VEXKOLKOL-984898 format. One record per residue: chain; x, y negated, z of N, C-alpha, C in turn; residue number from 1; residue in one letter. Coordinates in steps of 0.1 Angstrom, whole numbers, always signed. Atoms other than C-alpha are relative to their C-alpha. Example, Ala and Ser with C-alpha at 12.3 -4.5 7.8 and 13.67 -1.06 7.14 Angstrom:
<atoms>
chain; n.x; n.y; n.z; ca.x; ca.y; ca.z; c.x; c.y; c.z; n; res
A; +9; +12; +0; +123; +45; +78; +9; -12; +0; 1; A
A; -9; +11; +0; +137; +11; +71; -8; -11; +8; 2; S
</atoms>
This chain:
<atoms>
chain; n.x; n.y; n.z; ca.x; ca.y; ca.z; c.x; c.y; c.z; n; res
A; +14; +1; +2; +83; -9; -186; -5; -14; -2; 1; M
A; +5; +13; +2; +63; -38; -198; -10; -3; +11; 2; T
A; +10; +3; -10; +39; -57; -174; -13; +8; -2; 3; P
A; +12; -8; +3; +10; -40; -192; +1; +15; +4; 4; E
A; -3; -14; -4; +25; -5; -187; +0; +2; +15; 5; Q
A; -1; +0; -14; +32; -12; -151; -14; +0; +6; 6; I
A; +14; +1; -5; -4; -22; -144; -9; +12; -4; 7; I
A; +8; -12; +4; -19; +6; -164; +4; +12; +8; 8; R
A; -4; -11; -9; +2; +31; -144; -5; -2; +14; 9; N
A; +5; +4; -13; -8; +13; -112; -15; +5; +1; 10; F
A; +14; -4; +0; -45; +18; -121; -2; +15; -1; 11; F
A; +2; -14; +3; -42; +53; -134; +5; +9; +12; 12; E
A; -5; -8; -10; -21; +66; -105; -4; -4; +14; 13; E
A; +1; +5; -14; -25; +44; -74; -15; -5; +3; 14; V
A; +13; +6; -2; -57; +23; -76; -12; +10; -1; 15; R
A; +10; -11; +3; -77; +53; -89; -1; +9; +12; 16; S
A; +0; -9; -11; -69; +72; -57; +7; +14; -4; 17; G
A; -7; -13; +4; -51; +100; -77; +13; +2; +7; 18; K
A; -13; -1; -6; -17; +93; -62; +4; -13; +7; 19; N
A; -2; +13; -7; -17; +64; -37; +14; -3; +4; 20; P
A; -14; +2; -4; +19; +70; -26; +9; -4; -12; 21; D
A; -8; +5; +11; +31; +62; -61; +2; -15; +0; 22; Y
A; -1; +14; -2; +26; +26; -50; +15; -4; +2; 23; S
A; -14; +4; -3; +63; +26; -38; +8; +0; -13; 24; N
A; -7; +1; +13; +73; +30; -75; -4; -12; -8; 25; Q
A; +5; +11; +8; +52; +1; -88; -2; -13; +7; 26; L
A; +1; +12; -8; +51; -24; -60; +13; -4; +7; 27; M
A; -12; +5; -7; +78; -46; -45; -2; +4; +15; 28; S
A; +0; -3; -14; +87; -40; -9; -10; -8; +8; 29; E
A; +10; +8; -6; +65; -69; +1; -7; -8; -11; 30; Q
A; +9; +5; +10; +36; -81; -20; -9; -10; +6; 31; V
A; +10; +10; -5; +16; -113; -15; -13; +3; -7; 32; L
A; +13; -3; +5; -20; -104; -18; -10; -11; +4; 33; A
A; +10; +11; -2; -44; -134; -23; -14; +6; -2; 34; H
A; +13; -6; +1; -79; -122; -15; -10; -11; +2; 35; Q
A; +10; +11; +0; -108; -145; -22; -14; +6; +5; 36; I
A; +12; -4; -6; -139; -140; +0; -9; -12; +2; 37; T
A; +10; +11; -2; -169; -164; -2; +7; -13; -2; 38; S
A; -7; +12; +3; -147; -191; -18; +11; -4; +9; 39; E
A; -11; +3; -9; -121; -189; +9; +11; +10; -3; 40; E
A; -11; -8; +4; -87; -177; +0; +8; +4; +13; 41; E
A; -8; -5; -11; -68; -155; +25; +12; +8; -7; 42; Q
A; -12; -7; +5; -32; -143; +18; +5; +9; +11; 43; T
A; -6; -10; -9; -19; -111; +34; +13; +5; -7; 44; V
A; -12; -7; +5; +15; -94; +30; -3; +15; +0; 45; L
A; +2; -14; +2; +12; -59; +17; +13; +7; -3; 46; R
A; -11; -9; +4; +38; -31; +15; -6; +11; -9; 47; T
A; +5; -12; +7; +35; -1; -8; -7; +10; +9; 48; P
A; +6; -9; -10; +27; +20; +23; -14; -5; +4; 49; K
A; +13; +6; -4; -1; -4; +34; -10; +2; -11; 50; D
A; +10; -1; +11; -16; -3; -1; -4; +14; -2; 51; Y
A; +4; -14; +1; -15; +35; -2; -11; +3; +11; 52; A
A; +10; -2; -10; -34; +35; +31; -13; -7; -3; 53; E
A; +12; +7; +4; -59; +10; +18; -8; +8; -10; 54; H
A; +6; -9; +10; -66; +33; -12; -6; +12; +7; 55; V
A; +6; -12; -7; -71; +63; +12; -12; -4; +8; 56; R
A; +12; +4; -7; -96; +42; +32; -11; -2; -10; 57; E
A; +11; +1; +10; -115; +35; +0; -5; +14; -3; 58; M
A; +4; -14; +3; -116; +73; -7; -9; +5; +12; 59; I
A; +8; -4; -12; -129; +79; +29; -14; -7; -1; 60; E
A; +13; +7; +0; -157; +53; +23; -8; +4; -12; 61; A
A; +7; -2; +13; -165; +61; -14; +2; +13; -6; 62; Y
A; -3; -13; +6; -153; +96; -20; +9; -1; -12; 63; G
A; -8; +1; +13; -136; +104; -53; -7; -9; -10; 64; N
A; +7; +10; +9; -147; +73; -71; +6; +0; -14; 65; Y
A; -5; +2; +14; -144; +66; -108; +4; -15; -1; 66; S
A; -5; +14; +2; -126; +35; -120; +2; -2; -15; 67; L
A; +0; +3; +15; -130; +19; -155; +5; -14; -2; 68; E
A; -5; +13; +3; -108; -9; -167; -9; -6; -12; 69; I
A; +9; +6; +10; -132; -32; -186; +7; -11; -9; 70; Q
A; -7; +10; +7; -108; -59; -196; +14; -1; +6; 71; E
A; -14; +2; -4; -70; -63; -195; +7; -10; -9; 72; L
A; -7; +11; +8; -51; -94; -207; +14; -2; +6; 73; L
A; -14; +2; -4; -14; -100; -206; +5; -14; -4; 74; V
A; -6; +12; +4; +3; -134; -205; +14; -1; +7; 75; Q
A; -13; +0; -6; +40; -132; -199; +2; +11; +11; 76; G
A; -1; -10; -11; +46; -116; -165; -12; +2; +9; 77; Q
A; +12; -2; -7; +10; -118; -154; -10; +8; -8; 78; K
A; +10; -9; +6; -17; -93; -161; -13; -1; +7; 79; V
A; +13; +1; -5; -54; -99; -157; -8; +13; -2; 80; Y
A; +7; -12; +2; -76; -69; -151; -14; -2; +7; 81; V
A; +14; -1; -5; -114; -66; -146; -4; +14; -1; 82; R
A; +4; -14; +0; -127; -32; -135; -13; +3; +7; 83; W
A; +13; -5; -7; -158; -13; -124; +4; +13; +7; 84; K
A; -3; -12; -8; -155; +12; -96; -13; +5; +5; 85; Q
A; +12; -7; -4; -183; +37; -89; +3; +11; +9; 86; V
A; -2; -11; -10; -183; +59; -58; -13; +3; +7; 87; G
A; +11; -4; -8; -206; +75; -33; +2; -5; +14; 88; T
A; -1; +5; -14; -213; +60; +1; +1; +11; +10; 89; H
A; -2; -12; -9; -198; +88; +22; +6; -3; +13; 90; V
A; -6; +4; -13; -181; +68; +50; -6; -13; +4; 91; G
A; +5; +13; -5; -189; +38; +71; +6; -11; -7; 92; V
A; -5; +12; +7; -187; +6; +51; -7; -12; +6; 93; V
A; +5; +12; -6; -191; -28; +68; -11; +3; +10; 94; D
A; +10; -4; -11; -210; -11; +97; -12; +8; -5; 95; G
A; +11; -8; +6; -234; +7; +73; +4; +15; +0; 96; Y
A; -2; -15; -1; -236; +45; +80; -1; +6; -14; 97; Q
A; +0; -6; +13; -231; +68; +50; -14; +3; -4; 98; P
A; +13; -3; +6; -262; +72; +27; +1; +11; -10; 99; T
A; -2; -9; +11; -247; +95; +1; -5; -5; -14; 100; G
A; +5; +6; +12; -260; +71; -25; +12; -7; -8; 101; L
A; -11; +6; +7; -239; +55; -53; +2; -15; +4; 102; P
A; -4; +14; -3; -221; +22; -48; +9; -4; -12; 103; I
A; -8; +5; +11; -207; +1; -77; +6; -13; +4; 104; T
A; -7; +12; -3; -181; -25; -72; +7; -6; -12; 105; Q
A; -6; +7; +12; -170; -51; -98; +11; -9; +6; 106; M
A; -12; +7; -5; -135; -66; -93; +8; -5; -11; 107; T
A; -10; +5; +10; -110; -87; -111; +12; -4; +8; 108; S
A; -12; +4; -7; -74; -95; -103; +10; -4; -10; 109; A
A; -12; +4; +8; -43; -111; -117; +12; +5; +8; 110; V
A; -12; -5; -6; -11; -93; -110; +13; -6; -6; 111; Y
A; -13; +6; +4; +24; -109; -112; +11; +11; +1; 112; K
A; -11; -10; +0; +53; -86; -122; +13; -7; +0; 113; I
A; -14; +4; +0; +89; -93; -112; +8; +12; +2; 114; E
A; -10; -11; -1; +118; -69; -116; -8; +13; -2; 115; D
A; +8; -12; +3; +93; -44; -131; -9; +6; +11; 116; E
A; +9; -4; -10; +72; -43; -100; -10; -11; +3; 117; K
A; +10; +9; -4; +40; -59; -87; +5; -8; +12; 118; I
A; -5; +8; -11; +51; -88; -65; -10; -9; +7; 119; S
A; +11; +9; -5; +19; -108; -61; -13; +3; -7; 120; E
A; +13; -1; +7; -18; -106; -69; -10; -8; +6; 121; Y
A; +12; +8; -4; -50; -126; -67; -12; +8; -4; 122; W
A; +11; -9; +2; -81; -105; -63; -13; -6; +4; 123; I
A; +13; +4; -4; -118; -112; -63; -9; +12; -2; 124; Q
A; +9; -12; +0; -144; -85; -54; -14; -6; +2; 125; I
A; +14; +4; -2; -181; -89; -58; -6; +6; +13; 126; D
A; +4; -5; -13; -186; -84; -21; -15; -1; +3; 127; R
A; +15; +2; -1; -222; -98; -22; -7; +12; -7; 128; L
A; +7; -11; +7; -231; -72; -48; +1; +14; +8; 129; G
A; -1; -12; -8; -217; -44; -26; -9; -1; +12; 130; V
A; +9; +2; -11; -235; -58; +4; -15; +2; -3; 131; Q
A; +14; -2; +4; -268; -59; -14; -3; +15; -3; 132; K
A; +2; -14; +2; -264; -23; -25; +0; +8; +13; 133; Q
A; +0; -7; -13; -256; -12; +11; -13; -2; +7; 134; L
A; +13; +3; -7; -287; -30; +24; -11; +8; -7; 135; E
A; +11; -7; +8; -309; -15; -4; +1; +15; +3; 136; Y
A; -1; -14; -2; -295; +20; +1; -5; +4; +14; 137; N
A; +5; -2; -14; -302; +17; +39; -15; +1; +0; 138; K
A; +15; +0; +0; -339; +10; +31; -6; +13; -7; 139; T
A; +6; -12; +7; -343; +41; +8; +5; +13; +5; 140; I
A; -5; -13; -4; -323; +67; +26; -9; +9; +8; 141; E
</atoms>
C-alpha cells in the first residue's frame, strides 16, 4: 500500500470509529505521537491498542461522529491530513457534563509511514474552538 492508501484506510476504518481495532494493521507496535497544545509540544508513545481505546473514548464523548477529510497531501513517506469531525456532546468532556448539542472539532496531522505502517505523527487540534463550544453549549442547555 502507498502512504496515501494507508492513511485513507486509517481514517475510514480506525479514526472514524468504524473499526478501532484495525489500528493493529495500520500502526507500528510503538508510535511516537507528538501532540501540540497551546504551543507546547508533548510526545507520548502509543500502541495500536492504546489508539483503539482513544477512539472508543471519543465515541463515548461524541457519539457516532462524522469525519470529513478536507485536505490530504503526500510528500514521500509523510502524509498531511486536515479534517473536520462533528459529533454530539453525549459524554463528559473536559469536565463538562453532556449537553446533547453538536460539537465540531478541526484537526490536522502529519503521519510518517515506515514499513507500510504509521510510525509517528504530529497532531494539532483546535482545542480552544472545542472549549468555546463546550462553554457556549453549557449556557444554552
